[in-house]
C-alpha positions in Angstrom: 159.4 141.5 102.6 157.6 142.7 105.7 153.8 142.8 105.6 152.4 146.3 105.7 150.6 147.0 109.0 147.0 148.2 108.8 145.3 150.1 111.6 142.0 148.9 113.1 139.5 150.6 115.4 136.3 149.8 117.1 133.6 152.4 116.7 130.9 152.6 119.4 127.9 154.2 117.7 124.8 156.0 119.1 121.9 156.1 116.6 118.7 158.1 116.6 115.7 156.1 117.8 114.0 154.2 115.0 117.0 154.5 112.6 119.2 151.7 113.8 118.6 149.2 111.1 118.9 151.8 108.3 122.1 153.3 109.8 123.8 149.9 110.2 122.9 149.0 106.6 124.5 152.2 105.4 127.6 151.8 107.6 128.1 148.2 106.3 128.5 149.5 102.7 131.4 151.8 103.6 134.8 150.6 102.3 137.0 149.7 105.3 134.1 148.6 107.5 134.8 144.9 108.4 131.9 144.3 110.7 129.0 146.1 112.2 126.7 144.7 115.0 123.6 146.1 116.6 124.1 145.7 120.4 122.4 146.4 123.7 123.7 148.8 126.4 125.0 152.3 126.2 125.6 152.2 122.5 123.3 151.0 119.6 126.0 149.5 117.3 129.7 148.6 117.2 131.7 148.6 114.1 135.2 147.2 113.4 137.0 149.3 110.8 140.3 149.1 109.1 142.5 151.4 107.1 146.0 151.7 105.8 146.9 154.4 108.3 145.4 156.9 110.8 144.4 159.3 108.1 142.4 156.6 106.2 140.7 155.6 109.5 139.9 159.3 110.2 138.4 159.8 106.7 136.3 156.7 107.1 135.0 157.7 110.5 134.4 161.5 109.8 133.3 161.4 106.2 131.6 158.0 106.2 130.2 156.8 109.5 129.5 160.3 111.1 127.5 161.3 108.0 125.4 158.1 107.9 121.7 159.0 108.4 120.7 158.5 112.0 124.1 158.5 113.5 124.2 160.9 116.5 127.5 160.2 118.2 130.5 157.9 118.0 133.4 156.9 120.2 136.5 155.6 118.5 138.7 153.0 120.2 141.9 152.6 118.1 143.5 149.1 118.4 147.1 149.3 119.7 148.1 145.7 119.8 149.4 143.7 116.9 
């Protein structure tokens, strides 16, 4: 039996000044979030997320990450390799 493919994406996250640690803690608790790291540069954090399909990823990003306190903006990079 073939293994079901899951979709992954990297989310580049801009966070309100002073809210980075709190926002990252909240994002880490979301189901489907595999990793979150605070980074330097244009973005404040990067998250690796996974879902069973594009709708699951969309729900996680829009209903979960976007609504986390302190999150101002995200850029989603859907993984296309296997």
